[in-house]
N, C-alpha and C positions, 0 to 999 in steps of 0.2 A: 505493499501501499503507500502509493508515493503521494506524498502531498506540496505544494509550493512552499514557497518561505517567501514573509513578510518582513521585511527589517524595520523595526520601528526604532522610535528616539523619544525623547524629553516632549512631551507635548500639555498644555496648558486645557482640558478638555472642559467648555465652556457652556455655561445656560446661554441661553437668548439674552436676558434680562442684564446678566453677566457682561455680554460682552456689549452690551449697549453701554455700561460704567467704564468701560474700558475704553471703549475705540470712538464714543459719543454717536454721532448720525454716519459716520464715517464707516463707507461699506468692504468687508472683507474680501477678497480675491482667491478664489481658489486655487494652492499649486500642485500642480497637475505633475509635475515631477517626483510628489512627495504624496500624494494622496494613493491608497491603496487598498484591495477590497472595499470593506463598506466603511471608511473611514478617512473624511474628506480634511486633508489639512488646509490652512490657509498659507501665505505669502506674509500674513501680519506676524507679529512676535510681540512677545512678553518678555517681561523678569520675573523671576521669582524669586522672594528673598524668604530669609530664615536667620534666626539668631546668630548666626557665625559669619555668614555671607551671602552673596545672592550670585544664581546663573541667569543670565544673558540672551536674550535672541531663542525665547521657546518658544516652539510654535504654538500655533493654536488653531481647535479642532473643536467646531460643533459639538455640545452634548446631546444626545438622544433625549433626556428627561431635562431637566429643572437643575440636574444636582452639576456642581460644578468642580472639578476634581484637577489634580497635577501628577501626569504619571513622569516619574525620573529613572535614571539608572542607579542602580544600584552604592556609586560610589561618589552622587548625592550628597547621601547623609552626611559625611565627614566634612563635603562644603558648605551646606546651610547649617549644618550645626542641628540635626534633626534626627529621630528614629522610625521613617515610612516605614510601612510596614510589608512585606512581598504579599499583595494581594490580587484577585481576581478586577478587573476594569468595573469601575461602580462598587465597591465595597469600600466605603471607605469609614463606618464607622469605628470610633475610637483611634482615627488614625490623626497623626499632627498635622496642625494650621500651618497655613502659609499663606502668605503675604504675596498677591499679584498685580503688578503695576503697567496699567498699558499708555497710550500718547493722553489718554484723557483721562484718565484717572486712575483708583487703586482701589484693592479689593480684601480683604482679610478674609478666609477662609477661616473655622473653628476646627474644622476638619477638614482630609483632603489632601492629605498627600503619600499619593504610596508610590510604590517600585511592581510592575504589573508583573503578574505571573507569566509565564510561556505556556502559551495555550491554542489547541488548532480550535478553529472557530468554523462548524460544518450545519448545515440544514440538515433536516430532520430525513429525508431520503436518501441521501450520502452518507448520511451517520449508520442508518440500517446496512445501506451496501457494506460497506466498510468493519460493520458491527462494533459500533461504540454506541454506549452509551454516554447521556449528561452525566457532567462531574467525575468521569471515567478519568483515572489517575494516568497516562500510559510515560512510554520512553518512545526518543525518537531519535534515529542513525546517522548522523552525517558521514559521508563517505568524502574520500580527499585526501589529501598528505597532510592536513593537521585533521581530519573524522576523526568521529569516538560516539560514545552513546549520551544526548542529554535529558535526564530521568524529570519526573516527576510535572508533565505537561498535562494539564488538564482539561478535557474537552469539553467545547462548551456548543449546544445545539441551540439554534436559534433558526427562523425562517427566516431566507436571503442570510443566510452568512456566506462568508466571501471563500471558505474552505482552503484555509491559509494555515500554517504554521506562523504564531505569532513568537520572533525572536527579537530580545532587545539588541542593540548596534554593538552592544560588548559583549555578547555572548556569540554573536556573528562575527566579528571581525577577529575574537580569539581561536575561533573553529575555519574563519577562511571563506567562511559564508556570502554566496553572492546573491543580489536581487533575484536571479533564476536559478541561483538552486533548488534543489527537490533535496526533501527530506524523508525517512523512511520511517513508518509506526511500525512502530514491534511494541508488544502487550506483553 
């Protein structure tokens, strides 16, 4: 079972209301080169700030619901001085707060800083074909000169899901994974 890879980076996933607070009446512009699967990434960026530091030029994505969150890379905890937990996107309960600064204002989230878990997003029909269940934890095998096995990959089943294995840019870089790579799902 081969699945294409979607390499993700940091993202401020913002509600429409929060986009308005940070960008005012400015329209956001889709960045075709960064958008992948069902996630739309915009050209516009924000800065995210923690007690010990900040990270500039974090890309903005539109949230599917009314909750905003910031998805970070694991090393960002040291830069920001927070302890963002490893979670599935959208699971922000009891996560640390973070400040987001845009060109027209700022926003202080009481919670919402996470490090997204590795996941495979798949629609119900494809999940059935692949014999995968919602919430199932699988591993993926990466081939190539720096190949290996990544464990703890969560299966997310949703209508219209993109069918990608989502890995962050640190994981992809360490294993020489490119945006055209495929990984083998192993159970």
